[in-house]
A tleap script that builds the chain and sets N, CA, C and O, in Angstrom:
source leaprc.protein.ff14SB
mol = sequence {
  NMET THR THR PRO THR GLN VAL PHE ASP PRO
  ALA SER TYR LEU ASP ASN SER GLU ALA MET
  ALA ALA TYR MET SER GLU ALA LEU GLU THR
  GLY ASP PRO ALA PHE ILE ALA ASP ALA LEU
  GLY VAL ILE ALA ARG ALA ARG GLY MET THR
  GLN VAL ALA LYS ASP ALA GLY LEU SER ARG
  GLU SER LEU TYR ARG ALA LEU SER GLY GLU
  GLY ASN PRO GLU PHE ALA THR VAL LEU LYS
  VAL MET GLN ALA ILE GLY LEU LYS LEU SER
  ALA SER SER ILE CGLY
}
set mol.1.N position { 29.026 195.991 73.646 }
set mol.1.CA position { 27.733 195.339 73.591 }
set mol.1.C position { 27.757 194.306 72.454 }
set mol.1.O position { 28.140 194.623 71.328 }
set mol.2.N position { 27.354 193.097 72.754 }
set mol.2.CA position { 27.345 192.047 71.745 }
set mol.2.C position { 25.977 191.943 71.102 }
set mol.2.O position { 24.947 192.199 71.726 }
set mol.3.N position { 25.999 191.562 69.850 }
set mol.3.CA position { 24.760 191.367 69.112 }
set mol.3.C position { 24.375 189.900 69.190 }
set mol.3.O position { 25.188 189.038 68.854 }
set mol.4.N position { 23.166 189.594 69.621 }
set mol.4.CA position { 22.753 188.188 69.683 }
set mol.4.C position { 22.586 187.632 68.269 }
set mol.4.O position { 22.073 188.308 67.377 }
set mol.5.N position { 23.021 186.414 68.086 }
set mol.5.CA position { 22.894 185.756 66.787 }
set mol.5.C position { 22.219 184.401 66.954 }
set mol.5.O position { 22.128 183.854 68.053 }
set mol.6.N position { 21.756 183.889 65.839 }
set mol.6.CA position { 21.149 182.564 65.826 }
set mol.6.C position { 21.861 181.726 64.777 }
set mol.6.O position { 22.372 182.256 63.790 }
set mol.7.N position { 21.891 180.443 64.990 }
set mol.7.CA position { 22.459 179.527 64.015 }
set mol.7.C position { 21.510 179.462 62.817 }
set mol.7.O position { 20.300 179.304 62.979 }
set mol.8.N position { 22.077 179.586 61.610 }
set mol.8.CA position { 21.268 179.510 60.395 }
set mol.8.C position { 20.925 178.064 60.099 }
set mol.8.O position { 21.810 177.209 60.053 }
set mol.9.N position { 19.653 177.787 59.900 }
set mol.9.CA position { 19.201 176.448 59.560 }
set mol.9.C position { 18.380 176.526 58.282 }
set mol.9.O position { 17.232 176.968 58.316 }
set mol.10.N position { 18.952 176.102 57.145 }
set mol.10.CA position { 18.213 176.189 55.884 }
set mol.10.C position { 16.928 175.366 55.888 }
set mol.10.O position { 16.016 175.660 55.115 }
set mol.11.N position { 16.832 174.343 56.736 }
set mol.11.CA position { 15.631 173.511 56.779 }
set mol.11.C position { 14.390 174.326 57.132 }
set mol.11.O position { 13.284 173.998 56.703 }
set mol.12.N position { 14.575 175.385 57.911 }
set mol.12.CA position { 13.423 176.192 58.317 }
set mol.12.C position { 12.835 176.994 57.149 }
set mol.12.O position { 11.720 177.504 57.251 }
set mol.13.N position { 13.578 177.109 56.042 }
set mol.13.CA position { 13.087 177.839 54.873 }
set mol.13.C position { 12.524 176.915 53.799 }
set mol.13.O position { 11.970 177.383 52.805 }
set mol.14.N position { 12.660 175.624 53.993 }
set mol.14.CA position { 12.185 174.657 53.007 }
set mol.14.C position { 10.796 174.175 53.407 }
set mol.14.O position { 10.622 173.064 53.909 }
set mol.15.N position { 9.823 175.031 53.174 }
set mol.15.CA position { 8.471 174.750 53.654 }
set mol.15.C position { 7.511 174.270 52.570 }
set mol.15.O position { 6.314 174.126 52.819 }
set mol.16.N position { 8.038 174.018 51.352 }
set mol.16.CA position { 7.184 173.467 50.300 }
set mol.16.C position { 8.044 172.670 49.322 }
set mol.16.O position { 9.270 172.777 49.325 }
set mol.17.N position { 7.394 171.883 48.499 }
set mol.17.CA position { 8.104 170.988 47.578 }
set mol.17.C position { 8.950 171.745 46.567 }
set mol.17.O position { 10.030 171.285 46.197 }
set mol.18.N position { 8.479 172.885 46.122 }
set mol.18.CA position { 9.225 173.660 45.133 }
set mol.18.C position { 10.540 174.176 45.717 }
set mol.18.O position { 11.577 174.143 45.053 }
set mol.19.N position { 10.492 174.651 46.956 }
set mol.19.CA position { 11.712 175.137 47.612 }
set mol.19.C position { 12.692 173.990 47.827 }
set mol.19.O position { 13.900 174.164 47.664 }
set mol.20.N position { 12.177 172.823 48.191 }
set mol.20.CA position { 13.039 171.660 48.394 }
set mol.20.C position { 13.687 171.229 47.085 }
set mol.20.O position { 14.873 170.900 47.057 }
set mol.21.N position { 12.917 171.230 46.005 }
set mol.21.CA position { 13.450 170.849 44.698 }
set mol.21.C position { 14.507 171.846 44.233 }
set mol.21.O position { 15.532 171.447 43.679 }
set mol.22.N position { 14.271 173.122 44.450 }
set mol.22.CA position { 15.246 174.143 44.059 }
set mol.22.C position { 16.537 173.986 44.868 }
set mol.22.O position { 17.632 174.094 44.318 }
set mol.23.N position { 16.408 173.734 46.157 }
set mol.23.CA position { 17.583 173.555 47.022 }
set mol.23.C position { 18.396 172.339 46.568 }
set mol.23.O position { 19.623 172.396 46.499 }
set mol.24.N position { 17.701 171.241 46.258 }
set mol.24.CA position { 18.390 170.033 45.815 }
set mol.24.C position { 19.042 170.253 44.454 }
set mol.24.O position { 20.155 169.780 44.224 }
set mol.25.N position { 18.380 170.951 43.562 }
set mol.25.CA position { 18.953 171.235 42.240 }
set mol.25.C position { 20.238 172.045 42.362 }
set mol.25.O position { 21.222 171.771 41.676 }
set mol.26.N position { 20.220 173.035 43.234 }
set mol.26.CA position { 21.415 173.852 43.449 }
set mol.26.C position { 22.547 173.010 44.046 }
set mol.26.O position { 23.709 173.177 43.676 }
set mol.27.N position { 22.211 172.124 44.952 }
set mol.27.CA position { 23.226 171.251 45.548 }
set mol.27.C position { 23.833 170.340 44.480 }
set mol.27.O position { 25.050 170.155 44.437 }
set mol.28.N position { 22.992 169.777 43.625 }
set mol.28.CA position { 23.490 168.903 42.565 }
set mol.28.C position { 24.391 169.660 41.599 }
set mol.28.O position { 25.358 169.099 41.084 }
set mol.29.N position { 24.087 170.911 41.353 }
set mol.29.CA position { 24.902 171.737 40.452 }
set mol.29.C position { 26.329 171.910 40.962 }
set mol.29.O position { 27.246 172.110 40.165 }
set mol.30.N position { 26.532 171.837 42.270 }
set mol.30.CA position { 27.880 172.018 42.814 }
set mol.30.C position { 28.799 170.859 42.464 }
set mol.30.O position { 30.012 171.036 42.356 }
set mol.31.N position { 28.223 169.664 42.286 }
set mol.31.CA position { 29.026 168.482 42.016 }
set mol.31.C position { 29.804 167.991 43.231 }
set mol.31.O position { 30.659 167.115 43.107 }
set mol.32.N position { 29.516 168.543 44.390 }
set mol.32.CA position { 30.219 168.183 45.627 }
set mol.32.C position { 29.414 167.110 46.372 }
set mol.32.O position { 28.361 167.414 46.933 }
set mol.33.N position { 29.898 165.852 46.386 }
set mol.33.CA position { 29.141 164.770 47.022 }
set mol.33.C position { 28.786 165.044 48.477 }
set mol.33.O position { 27.682 164.715 48.912 }
set mol.34.N position { 29.700 165.641 49.234 }
set mol.34.CA position { 29.424 165.917 50.648 }
set mol.34.C position { 28.316 166.946 50.787 }
set mol.34.O position { 27.454 166.815 51.655 }
set mol.35.N position { 28.331 167.971 49.937 }
set mol.35.CA position { 27.292 168.992 50.005 }
set mol.35.C position { 25.943 168.425 49.566 }
set mol.35.O position { 24.908 168.766 50.138 }
set mol.36.N position { 25.956 167.568 48.561 }
set mol.36.CA position { 24.718 166.944 48.085 }
set mol.36.C position { 24.104 166.078 49.188 }
set mol.36.O position { 22.896 166.131 49.420 }
set mol.37.N position { 24.933 165.283 49.863 }
set mol.37.CA position { 24.446 164.452 50.967 }
set mol.37.C position { 23.899 165.324 52.087 }
set mol.37.O position { 22.858 165.019 52.669 }
set mol.38.N position { 24.606 166.412 52.387 }
set mol.38.CA position { 24.150 167.326 53.429 }
set mol.38.C position { 22.822 167.969 53.030 }
set mol.38.O position { 21.931 168.112 53.866 }
set mol.39.N position { 22.684 168.353 51.770 }
set mol.39.CA position { 21.428 168.955 51.296 }
set mol.39.C position { 20.276 167.969 51.431 }
set mol.39.O position { 19.173 168.357 51.815 }
set mol.40.N position { 20.518 166.702 51.121 }
set mol.40.CA position { 19.481 165.677 51.327 }
set mol.40.C position { 19.091 165.613 52.798 }
set mol.40.O position { 17.915 165.476 53.134 }
set mol.41.N position { 20.089 165.714 53.669 }
set mol.41.CA position { 19.821 165.699 55.109 }
set mol.41.C position { 19.009 166.900 55.555 }
set mol.41.O position { 18.114 166.774 56.391 }
set mol.42.N position { 19.316 168.062 55.001 }
set mol.42.CA position { 18.571 169.281 55.341 }
set mol.42.C position { 17.115 169.133 54.907 }
set mol.42.O position { 16.198 169.462 55.659 }
set mol.43.N position { 16.915 168.639 53.698 }
set mol.43.CA position { 15.544 168.453 53.194 }
set mol.43.C position { 14.816 167.399 54.021 }
set mol.43.O position { 13.636 167.558 54.333 }
set mol.44.N position { 15.515 166.326 54.375 }
set mol.44.CA position { 14.896 165.284 55.208 }
set mol.44.C position { 14.473 165.855 56.557 }
set mol.44.O position { 13.401 165.524 57.063 }
set mol.45.N position { 15.317 166.720 57.146 }
set mol.45.CA position { 14.936 167.354 58.423 }
set mol.45.C position { 13.727 168.255 58.236 }
set mol.45.O position { 12.859 168.322 59.106 }
set mol.46.N position { 13.664 168.950 57.103 }
set mol.46.CA position { 12.526 169.830 56.842 }
set mol.46.C position { 11.236 169.019 56.700 }
set mol.46.O position { 10.172 169.466 57.129 }
set mol.47.N position { 11.326 167.843 56.106 }
set mol.47.CA position { 10.153 166.962 55.934 }
set mol.47.C position { 9.796 166.237 57.221 }
set mol.47.O position { 8.636 165.905 57.461 }
set mol.48.N position { 10.809 165.996 58.045 }
set mol.48.CA position { 10.630 165.205 59.266 }
set mol.48.C position { 11.462 163.945 59.161 }
set mol.48.O position { 11.074 162.994 58.483 }
set mol.49.N position { 12.593 163.934 59.821 }
set mol.49.CA position { 13.570 162.853 59.678 }
set mol.49.C position { 12.979 161.494 60.018 }
set mol.49.O position { 13.274 160.510 59.340 }
set mol.50.N position { 12.161 161.420 61.042 }
set mol.50.CA position { 11.576 160.136 61.438 }
set mol.50.C position { 10.698 159.580 60.326 }
set mol.50.O position { 10.780 158.392 60.011 }
set mol.51.N position { 9.862 160.420 59.729 }
set mol.51.CA position { 8.978 159.962 58.656 }
set mol.51.C position { 9.763 159.601 57.405 }
set mol.51.O position { 9.456 158.605 56.749 }
set mol.52.N position { 10.772 160.397 57.065 }
set mol.52.CA position { 11.603 160.098 55.895 }
set mol.52.C position { 12.310 158.768 56.088 }
set mol.52.O position { 12.343 157.950 55.168 }
set mol.53.N position { 12.874 158.535 57.262 }
set mol.53.CA position { 13.551 157.273 57.547 }
set mol.53.C position { 12.580 156.102 57.395 }
set mol.53.O position { 12.919 155.078 56.801 }
set mol.54.N position { 11.387 156.260 57.929 }
set mol.54.CA position { 10.380 155.199 57.832 }
set mol.54.C position { 10.022 154.943 56.368 }
set mol.54.O position { 9.977 153.793 55.933 }
set mol.55.N position { 9.768 156.010 55.608 }
set mol.55.CA position { 9.392 155.872 54.202 }
set mol.55.C position { 10.518 155.285 53.353 }
set mol.55.O position { 10.266 154.597 52.365 }
set mol.56.N position { 11.760 155.564 53.748 }
set mol.56.CA position { 12.917 155.050 53.011 }
set mol.56.C position { 13.328 153.652 53.470 }
set mol.56.O position { 14.181 153.021 52.846 }
set mol.57.N position { 12.726 153.168 54.554 }
set mol.57.CA position { 13.063 151.842 55.065 }
set mol.57.C position { 14.409 151.806 55.765 }
set mol.57.O position { 15.114 150.798 55.720 }
set mol.58.N position { 14.767 152.915 56.415 }
set mol.58.CA position { 16.052 153.026 57.103 }
set mol.58.C position { 15.818 153.437 58.544 }
set mol.58.O position { 14.755 153.954 58.889 }
set mol.59.N position { 16.818 153.204 59.384 }
set mol.59.CA position { 16.701 153.707 60.750 }
set mol.59.C position { 17.031 155.192 60.755 }
set mol.59.O position { 17.801 155.669 59.922 }
set mol.60.N position { 16.454 155.906 61.684 }
set mol.60.CA position { 16.686 157.344 61.791 }
set mol.60.C position { 18.162 157.644 62.014 }
set mol.60.O position { 18.707 158.578 61.426 }
set mol.61.N position { 18.806 156.851 62.862 }
set mol.61.CA position { 20.206 157.065 63.172 }
set mol.61.C position { 21.096 156.862 61.949 }
set mol.61.O position { 22.003 157.655 61.698 }
set mol.62.N position { 20.834 155.797 61.190 }
set mol.62.CA position { 21.660 155.547 59.999 }
set mol.62.C position { 21.414 156.620 58.945 }
set mol.62.O position { 22.319 156.961 58.183 }
set mol.63.N position { 20.203 157.150 58.898 }
set mol.63.CA position { 19.903 158.216 57.955 }
set mol.63.C position { 20.660 159.493 58.326 }
set mol.63.O position { 21.239 160.143 57.456 }
set mol.64.N position { 20.658 159.850 59.598 }
set mol.64.CA position { 21.434 161.010 60.053 }
set mol.64.C position { 22.911 160.834 59.711 }
set mol.64.O position { 23.554 161.764 59.224 }
set mol.65.N position { 23.445 159.648 59.965 }
set mol.65.CA position { 24.856 159.367 59.722 }
set mol.65.C position { 25.176 159.458 58.226 }
set mol.65.O position { 26.166 160.079 57.840 }
set mol.66.N position { 24.349 158.846 57.395 }
set mol.66.CA position { 24.603 158.821 55.953 }
set mol.66.C position { 24.513 160.207 55.329 }
set mol.66.O position { 25.247 160.516 54.390 }
set mol.67.N position { 23.615 161.041 55.846 }
set mol.67.CA position { 23.366 162.335 55.219 }
set mol.67.C position { 24.093 163.490 55.899 }
set mol.67.O position { 23.798 164.655 55.632 }
set mol.68.N position { 25.021 163.175 56.759 }
set mol.68.CA position { 25.828 164.234 57.357 }
set mol.68.C position { 26.888 164.665 56.345 }
set mol.68.O position { 27.098 163.986 55.340 }
set mol.69.N position { 27.537 165.759 56.597 }
set mol.69.CA position { 28.597 166.226 55.715 }
set mol.69.C position { 29.745 165.245 55.606 }
set mol.69.O position { 30.452 165.229 54.598 }
set mol.70.N position { 29.944 164.423 56.634 }
set mol.70.CA position { 31.010 163.429 56.631 }
set mol.70.C position { 30.532 162.077 56.114 }
set mol.70.O position { 31.341 161.174 55.900 }
set mol.71.N position { 29.238 161.931 55.916 }
set mol.71.CA position { 28.683 160.661 55.461 }
set mol.71.C position { 29.009 160.404 53.997 }
set mol.71.O position { 29.366 161.319 53.255 }
set mol.72.N position { 28.881 159.164 53.603 }
set mol.72.CA position { 29.105 158.770 52.224 }
set mol.72.C position { 28.038 157.735 51.877 }
set mol.72.O position { 28.324 156.540 51.812 }
set mol.73.N position { 26.805 158.197 51.656 }
set mol.73.CA position { 25.711 157.247 51.451 }
set mol.73.C position { 25.863 156.468 50.150 }
set mol.73.O position { 26.381 156.980 49.157 }
set mol.74.N position { 25.404 155.230 50.176 }
set mol.74.CA position { 25.353 154.441 48.954 }
set mol.74.C position { 24.319 155.062 48.028 }
set mol.74.O position { 23.393 155.737 48.478 }
set mol.75.N position { 24.484 154.830 46.741 }
set mol.75.CA position { 23.560 155.401 45.770 }
set mol.75.C position { 22.134 154.903 46.015 }
set mol.75.O position { 21.175 155.655 45.842 }
set mol.76.N position { 21.996 153.652 46.414 }
set mol.76.CA position { 20.670 153.109 46.717 }
set mol.76.C position { 20.014 153.893 47.848 }
set mol.76.O position { 18.806 154.129 47.820 }
set mol.77.N position { 20.796 154.296 48.837 }
set mol.77.CA position { 20.264 155.099 49.944 }
set mol.77.C position { 19.811 156.456 49.433 }
set mol.77.O position { 18.747 156.943 49.816 }
set mol.78.N position { 20.616 157.072 48.567 }
set mol.78.CA position { 20.248 158.370 47.991 }
set mol.78.C position { 18.917 158.254 47.261 }
set mol.78.O position { 18.036 159.096 47.437 }
set mol.79.N position { 18.765 157.216 46.444 }
set mol.79.CA position { 17.521 157.044 45.693 }
set mol.79.C position { 16.324 156.816 46.618 }
set mol.79.O position { 15.243 157.355 46.376 }
set mol.80.N position { 16.510 156.024 47.672 }
set mol.80.CA position { 15.422 155.785 48.626 }
set mol.80.C position { 15.004 157.082 49.314 }
set mol.80.O position { 13.815 157.353 49.476 }
set mol.81.N position { 15.988 157.874 49.714 }
set mol.81.CA position { 15.688 159.140 50.392 }
set mol.81.C position { 15.026 160.109 49.433 }
set mol.81.O position { 14.062 160.783 49.799 }
set mol.82.N position { 15.530 160.189 48.209 }
set mol.82.CA position { 14.919 161.084 47.221 }
set mol.82.C position { 13.434 160.738 47.036 }
set mol.82.O position { 12.585 161.629 46.997 }
set mol.83.N position { 13.136 159.458 46.926 }
set mol.83.CA position { 11.740 159.037 46.766 }
set mol.83.C position { 10.941 159.373 48.025 }
set mol.83.O position { 9.807 159.843 47.932 }
set mol.84.N position { 11.520 159.138 49.189 }
set mol.84.CA position { 10.818 159.392 50.449 }
set mol.84.C position { 10.514 160.873 50.651 }
set mol.84.O position { 9.512 161.214 51.279 }
set mol.85.N position { 11.369 161.764 50.127 }
set mol.85.CA position { 11.119 163.198 50.293 }
set mol.85.C position { 10.339 163.780 49.123 }
set mol.85.O position { 10.061 164.978 49.088 }
set mol.86.N position { 9.985 162.924 48.163 }
set mol.86.CA position { 9.142 163.361 47.062 }
set mol.86.C position { 9.875 164.055 45.931 }
set mol.86.O position { 9.293 164.872 45.217 }
set mol.87.N position { 11.159 163.731 45.763 }
set mol.87.CA position { 11.944 164.310 44.673 }
set mol.87.C position { 12.483 163.197 43.794 }
set mol.87.O position { 12.562 162.045 44.221 }
set mol.88.N position { 12.854 163.538 42.567 }
set mol.88.CA position { 13.462 162.561 41.679 }
set mol.88.C position { 14.679 163.175 41.020 }
set mol.88.O position { 14.748 164.386 40.806 }
set mol.89.N position { 15.632 162.325 40.704 }
set mol.89.CA position { 16.815 162.756 39.982 }
set mol.89.C position { 16.488 162.793 38.498 }
set mol.89.O position { 15.698 161.988 38.004 }
set mol.90.N position { 17.092 163.719 37.807 }
set mol.90.CA position { 16.956 163.742 36.352 }
set mol.90.C position { 18.284 164.186 35.760 }
set mol.90.O position { 19.143 164.710 36.469 }
set mol.91.N position { 18.448 163.979 34.475 }
set mol.91.CA position { 19.694 164.326 33.803 }
set mol.91.C position { 19.416 165.292 32.657 }
set mol.91.O position { 18.343 165.281 32.054 }
set mol.92.N position { 20.394 166.109 32.382 }
set mol.92.CA position { 20.322 166.988 31.220 }
set mol.92.C position { 21.719 167.103 30.643 }
set mol.92.O position { 22.710 166.819 31.317 }
set mol.93.N position { 21.788 167.513 29.414 }
set mol.93.CA position { 23.059 167.662 28.725 }
set mol.93.C position { 23.859 168.820 29.296 }
set mol.93.O position { 23.299 169.870 29.612 }
set mol.94.N position { 25.155 168.634 29.428 }
set mol.94.CA position { 26.019 169.703 29.924 }
set mol.94.C position { 26.148 170.805 28.881 }
set mol.94.O position { 26.178 171.989 29.215 }
set mol.95.N position { 26.225 170.406 27.623 }
set mol.95.CA position { 26.457 171.371 26.545 }
set mol.95.C position { 25.269 172.015 26.008 }
set mol.95.O position { 25.371 172.840 25.100 }
savepdb mol mol.pdb
quit
């Protein structure tokens, strides 16, 4: 007998700004550019990809492409998406 499973989608758990900010902070902590881009994509899907694309001044298709695990978005795109999803980048000392 097989057990039915579902694909895990972290976007379904990002239902408020605090959860989105925590998810993005954890992604940034990894230092992995592909994971960070993917996390932005997950948050954008949670917010609504069409609206995020519109707010960022990008096409939905280019946004999906840039924020995929294989994408390599320009820094300007990252900043536009961060603003569109209501988050901001900040810096702190490593030490």
